[in-house]
C-alpha positions in Angstrom: 9.4 -4.3 -9.3 5.7 -4.1 -8.4 4.4 -0.9 -7.0 2.9 -0.9 -3.5 -0.9 -0.4 -3.0 -2.1 3.1 -2.8 -2.7 4.2 0.8 -6.4 4.0 1.7 -6.9 7.7 2.3 -10.1 8.9 0.6 -9.9 11.1 -2.5 -6.2 12.0 -2.7 -5.1 13.1 -6.2 -3.6 9.7 -6.8 -6.7 7.8 -5.7 -8.9 10.1 -7.8 -6.7 9.4 -10.8 -6.9 5.7 -10.3 -10.7 5.8 -9.9 -11.0 7.9 -13.0 -9.0 5.2 -15.0 -11.3 2.5 -13.6 -14.3 4.5 -14.6 -12.8 4.9 -18.1 -12.4 1.1 -18.3 -16.0 0.6 -17.3 -17.0 3.3 -19.9 -15.3 1.6 -22.8 -16.4 -1.9 -21.9 -20.0 -1.0 -21.5 -20.0 1.1 -24.7 -18.6 -2.0 -26.5 -21.2 -4.2 -24.9 -24.3 -2.2 -25.7 -23.1 -0.8 -29.1 -25.5 -3.1 -31.1 -28.4 -1.4 -29.3 -27.8 2.0 -30.9 -26.4 0.6 -34.2 -28.9 -2.2 -34.6 -30.4 -1.0 -37.9 -27.0 -0.1 -39.4 -25.5 -3.5 -38.6 -28.5 -5.3 -39.9 -28.5 -3.4 -43.2 -24.7 -3.7 -43.7 -24.5 -7.4 -42.9 -27.8 -8.3 -44.5 -29.4 -9.9 -41.5 -32.6 -9.0 -39.6 -32.8 -6.6 -36.7 -33.9 -9.5 -34.5 -30.7 -11.4 -35.4 -28.6 -8.4 -34.5 -30.4 -8.3 -31.2 -29.1 -11.7 -30.3 -25.6 -10.2 -30.0 -26.5 -9.0 -26.5 -27.9 -12.3 -25.5 -25.0 -14.3 -26.8 -22.6 -11.9 -25.2 -24.3 -12.2 -21.8 -24.4 -16.0 -22.1 -20.6 -16.3 -22.6 -19.9 -13.8 -19.9 -22.2 -15.6 -17.4 -20.6 -19.0 -18.1 -17.0 -17.7 -18.1 -17.1 -15.3 -15.1 -16.7 -17.6 -12.1 -14.1 -19.9 -13.7 -12.0 -16.9 -14.8 -12.2 -15.3 -11.4 -10.9 -18.5 -9.8 -8.2 -19.0 -12.5 -6.9 -15.5 -12.0 -7.4 -15.4 -8.3 -3.7 -15.3 -7.5 -2.9 -12.6 -10.0 -2.2 -9.0 -9.0 -5.4 -7.2 -9.5 -3.9 -4.8 -12.1 -2.7 -7.7 -14.2 -6.2 -9.2 -14.2 -7.7 -5.9 -15.3 -5.1 -5.4 -18.1 -5.9 -8.9 -19.3 -9.5 -8.0 -19.8 -8.7 -4.7 -21.5 -6.3 -6.3 -23.9 -9.0 -8.9 -24.8 -11.5 -6.0 -25.3 -9.1 -4.2 -27.7 -8.4 -7.3 -29.8 -12.1 -8.2 -30.0 -13.1 -4.8 -31.1 -10.5 -4.8 -33.9 -11.8 -8.1 -35.1 -15.4 -6.8 -34.9 -14.6 -3.7 -36.9 -13.1 -5.7 -39.7 -15.7 -8.5 -39.7 -16.9 -9.4 -43.2 -19.9 -11.4 -41.9 -22.3 -11.5 -39.0 -20.7 -14.7 -37.8 -17.2 -13.1 -37.6 -18.7 -10.1 -35.8 -20.4 -12.5 -33.2 -17.1 -14.4 -32.8 -15.2 -11.2 -32.3 -17.6 -10.1 -29.5 -17.1 -13.5 -27.8 -13.5 -12.6 -27.0 -14.4 -9.6 -24.9 -17.5 -11.3 -23.5 -15.2 -14.0 -22.1 -13.4 -11.5 -19.9 -16.4 -9.1 -19.3 -17.4 -10.7 -16.1 -13.8 -10.9 -14.9 -13.5 -7.2 -15.5 -16.5 -6.4 -13.4 -15.4 -8.9 -10.7 -12.1 -7.1 -10.2 -12.8 -3.5 -11.0 -15.1 -2.8 -8.0 -12.8 -4.6 -5.5 -9.8 -2.6 -6.8 -11.8 0.6 -6.2 -12.7 -0.5 -2.7 -9.1 -1.3 -1.9 -8.1 2.3 -2.8 -10.3 3.9 0.0 -11.2 3.2 3.6 -14.0 0.7 4.2 -16.4 3.4 5.1 -16.2 4.8 1.6 -16.8 1.4 -0.2 -20.1 2.3 -1.8 -18.9 5.7 -2.9 -15.8 4.2 -4.5 -17.9 1.6 -6.3 -20.3 4.4 -7.5 -17.3 6.4 -8.8 -16.3 3.5 -11.0 -19.9 3.1 -12.2 -19.8 6.7 -13.4 -18.2 5.1 -16.5 -21.3 3.1 -17.0 -23.4 6.3 -16.8 -21.1 8.0 -19.3 -21.4 5.1 -21.6 -25.1 5.7 -21.7 -24.8 9.5 -21.9 -21.9 9.7 -24.4 -20.9 6.2 -25.6 -24.2 4.8 -26.7 -25.6 8.0 -28.4 -22.2 8.7 -30.0 -21.8 5.3 -31.5 -25.4 5.3 -32.6 -24.8 8.7 -34.4 -21.5 7.5 -35.9 -23.2 4.3 -37.1 -26.0 6.4 -38.7 -23.7 8.9 -40.4 -20.4 7.1 -41.1 -21.2 3.4 -40.5 -21.0 1.1 -37.6 -17.5 -0.1 -38.4 -16.1 3.3 -37.7 -17.9 3.4 -34.4 -16.3 0.0 -33.4 -12.9 1.3 -34.6 -13.3 4.3 -32.3 -14.0 1.9 -29.4 -10.9 -0.1 -30.3 -8.7 3.0 -30.0 -10.3 4.0 -26.7 -9.8 0.5 -25.3 -6.1 0.6 -26.2 -5.7 4.1 -24.6 -7.4 2.9 -21.4 -5.2 -0.2 -21.3 -2.0 2.0 -21.4 -3.4 4.4 -18.8 -4.3 1.5 -16.4 -0.8 0.0 -16.7 0.9 3.3 -15.6 -1.6 4.7 -13.1 -2.9 1.7 -11.1 -0.9 0.0 -8.4 -0.1 -3.7 -9.0 -2.2 -4.7 -6.0 -0.6 -8.2 -5.3 -2.7 -10.4 -3.0 -1.3 -10.8 0.5 -2.9 -14.2 0.7 -4.8 -16.6 -1.5 -8.5 -15.5 -1.8 -9.5 -19.2 -2.2 -7.7 -20.3 0.9 -9.9 -22.0 3.4 -10.1 -20.5 6.9 -12.1 -21.7 9.9 -15.6 -20.4 9.9 -15.4 -19.0 6.5 -18.3 -19.4 4.0 -17.6 -19.6 0.3 -19.5 -17.1 -1.8 -21.7 -19.7 -3.5 -22.7 -21.1 0.0 -23.5 -17.7 1.4 -27.3 -17.7 1.6 -27.6 -13.9 1.7 -25.3 -13.4 -1.3 -27.0 -16.1 -3.3 -30.4 -14.6 -2.5 -29.2 -11.1 -3.5 -27.8 -12.6 -6.7 -31.0 -14.3 -7.6 -33.0 -11.1 -7.0 -30.4 -9.3 -9.2 -31.0 -11.8 -11.9 -34.7 -11.3 -11.8 -34.5 -7.5 -11.8 -31.9 -7.4 -14.6 -34.0 -9.7 -16.7 -36.9 -7.4 -16.3 -34.8 -4.4 -17.2 -33.2 -5.9 -20.3 -36.5 -7.3 -21.7 -37.3 -3.7 -22.6 -33.8 -2.1 -22.7 -32.8 -4.3 -25.6 -35.4 -2.5 -27.6 -35.2 0.9 -26.0 -34.7 2.6 -29.4 -37.9 1.0 -30.7 -39.8 2.0 -27.5 -38.6 5.6 -27.8 -39.6 5.7 -31.4 -42.9 3.8 -31.4 -44.3 4.3 -27.8 -42.9 7.7 -26.8 -43.0 9.1 -30.4 -39.5 10.6 -30.5 -37.6 10.0 -33.8 -34.6 11.1 -35.7 -31.8 13.1 -34.0 -34.1 13.8 -31.0 -33.9 10.1 -30.2 -30.1 10.3 -29.5 -30.8 13.3 -27.2 -33.3 11.3 -25.2 -30.8 8.4 -24.9 -28.3 11.0 -23.6 -30.9 12.3 -21.1 -31.4 8.6 -20.0 -27.7 8.5 -19.1 -27.5 11.9 -17.5 -30.4 11.0 -15.2 -28.4 7.8 -14.3 -25.3 9.8 -13.5 -27.3 12.2 -11.4 -29.0 9.4 -9.5 -25.7 7.6 -8.8 -24.2 10.8 -7.3 -27.3 11.3 -5.1 -27.4 7.7 -3.9 -23.7 7.2 -3.3 -23.7 8.2 0.3 -27.1 6.5 1.1 -25.6 3.4 -0.5 -23.1 3.3 2.3 -25.6 4.1 5.1 -29.0 2.7 4.0 -28.4 0.4 1.0 -31.8 -1.4 1.3 -33.8 1.8 1.3 -31.8 3.1 -1.7 -32.3 -0.1 -3.7 -36.0 -0.3 -2.8 -36.4 3.3 -4.1 -34.7 2.4 -7.4 -36.8 -0.6 -8.0 -40.0 1.3 -7.1 -39.1 4.1 -9.6 -38.2 1.5 -12.3 -41.5 -0.4 -11.8 -43.4 2.9 -12.1 -41.6 3.9 -15.3 -42.4 0.6 -16.9 -46.1 0.7 -15.9 -46.4 4.2 -17.4 -44.7 3.1 -20.7 -46.8 0.0 -20.9 -49.9 2.1 -20.5 -48.8 4.5 -23.2 -48.1 1.5 -25.5 -51.5 0.0 -25.0 -53.1 3.5 -25.5 -51.3 3.9 -28.8 -51.9 7.7 -29.2 -49.2 10.2 -29.8 -50.2 13.5 -28.3 -48.2 16.2 -26.7 -49.2 14.9 -23.3 -48.1 11.3 -24.1 -44.9 12.7 -25.4 -44.0 14.5 -22.2 -45.2 11.6 -20.1 -43.1 9.1 -22.1 -40.0 11.3 -22.0 -40.3 11.6 -18.2 -40.7 7.8 -17.9 -37.6 7.2 -20.0 -35.6 9.6 -17.9 -36.9 8.0 -14.7 -36.0 4.6 -16.1 -32.5 5.8 -16.8 -32.1 7.2 -13.3 -33.3 4.1 -11.5 -31.6 1.4 -13.7 -28.2 3.1 -13.8 -28.0 3.9 -10.1 -28.9 0.4 -8.9 -25.9 -1.8 -10.1 -23.2 -0.1 -7.9 -25.5 -0.3 -4.9 -26.1 -4.0 -5.5 -22.4 -4.9 -6.2 -21.3 -3.0 -3.0 -23.9 -5.0 -1.1 -22.7 -8.2 -2.6 -19.1 -7.5 -1.6 -20.2 -6.8 2.0 -21.4 -10.4 2.3 -17.8 -11.7 1.8 -15.4 -9.1 3.2 -12.6 -11.7 2.9 -13.3 -12.5 -0.7 -14.9 -9.5 -2.5 -13.7 -10.8 -5.9 -15.5 -14.1 -5.4 -18.6 -12.3 -4.2 -18.4 -9.9 -7.2 -17.9 -12.9 -9.5 -21.2 -14.5 -8.3 -23.1 -11.3 -8.6 -21.7 -10.5 -12.1 -22.6 -14.0 -13.3 -26.1 -13.5 -12.1 -26.2 -10.1 -13.7 -25.0 -11.5 -17.1 -27.6 -14.4 -16.9 -30.2 -11.6 -16.4 -29.0 -9.8 -19.5 -29.1 -12.9 -21.5 -32.6 -13.9 -20.3 -33.9 -10.4 -20.8 -32.5 -10.0 -24.3 -33.9 -13.3 -25.4 -37.2 -12.8 -23.6 -37.5 -9.3 -24.9 -37.1 -10.6 -28.5 -39.8 -13.2 -28.0 -42.2 -10.8 -26.4 -41.6 -8.2 -29.1 -42.1 -10.6 -32.0 -45.2 -12.4 -30.6 -46.9 -9.9 -28.3 -45.7 -6.4 -29.3 -44.1 -3.6 -27.4 -46.9 -3.1 -24.7 -46.8 -6.8 -23.7 -43.0 -6.7 -23.6 -42.9 -3.7 -21.3 -45.6 -5.2 -19.1 -43.4 -8.2 -18.7 -40.6 -5.9 -17.5 -42.9 -4.3 -15.0 -44.1 -7.6 -13.6 -40.5 -8.9 -13.0 -39.4 -5.6 -11.4 -42.4 -5.7 -9.1 -41.6 -9.3 -8.2 -38.0 -8.5 -7.3 -39.2 -5.4 -5.3 -41.7 -7.5 -3.3 -39.1 -10.1 -2.4 -36.6 -7.5 -1.5 -39.0 -5.6 0.8 -39.9 -8.7 2.8 -36.3 -10.1 2.9 -34.0 -10.0 5.9 -30.2 -10.1 6.1 -29.5 -9.1 2.5 -27.6 -6.0 3.5 -24.9 -6.7 6.1 -23.6 -3.6 7.9 -19.9 -4.5 7.8 -18.3 -3.1 4.7 -15.7 -5.0 2.8 -12.1 -4.7 3.9 -9.8 -2.5 2.0 -7.0 -5.0 2.0 -7.2 -8.7 1.5 
């Protein structure tokens, strides 16, 4: 017999536990997604391919996720939300097991396809689940609580898998992700309510606008695509930027990656409440900080000197980058759901698809800029796209509706 939904009282022990499990799901999924970033040299050496080839794992992952997200969201629209989440977590577990045992790069890429298929579905349901656990006035804070898992993936997951790949090999790192994914799957089954839908989210009602026909949501998704593309042009090669532009190498590199994530967690906590009250101002602030960080790093790259001053400046820019880039996604997804309070899953699906296209475009574009123009040109391209998204956001109207998404469908 299916359990009833958790009452929408904020921050009860039961709600806190459920949000923690959702954050853990986000943590393990994001850690799996970005694992090649930190383990790029180890994978390339073990499978005897170039580092540029390994870098395509992010682009191919994002391409599959972008194509599969909206169809999967619609296919699973009538499922209880917990069942949809468990489906994604089981796919992740199996895919990581295949990847850990992969004898060739092709098998590794195919193994990642399995979890990339359900990646967008996971992000499409996880935030709406969190929102349904709390009153509508706490929607952005609940979404931010889930995204803590993303920050922890950057603070703990990415540096840890990078270190494990360096010391014990990347296969052990992927094996650890497999075990963690299985543990989160079990936890989600026994701690989350089933959350059956009280009505079909795709049912047509008078006056209702579908997500893909909602002008404000589509505009927000396009701006998200542009901003994410700008971010991932450089983030795909953040290890190389830290090493060659900032001048941090060896074990200190992992510490700076951790600082990147810690800054993101801190920024998410600071912007959770403003995200409910003044989302446009919060997002404009994040984009401004991100653009400034890229401008500074591009200037350091063109300068080419490694002095104590450039080291401290570069470290500060990396930390600012982490704070702005990590804090922004929960604010954007919460804003996307506000556009379709009757169908937050559909709104999330469109937003996530745009996000994944941005990752794909950024990863591929970053590789091209890196190979043909070098790091300074690559970072400049990131700055230009972030500034473009910022300019459009500043002059836009109606992208941030005041009514939060409903807590029950």
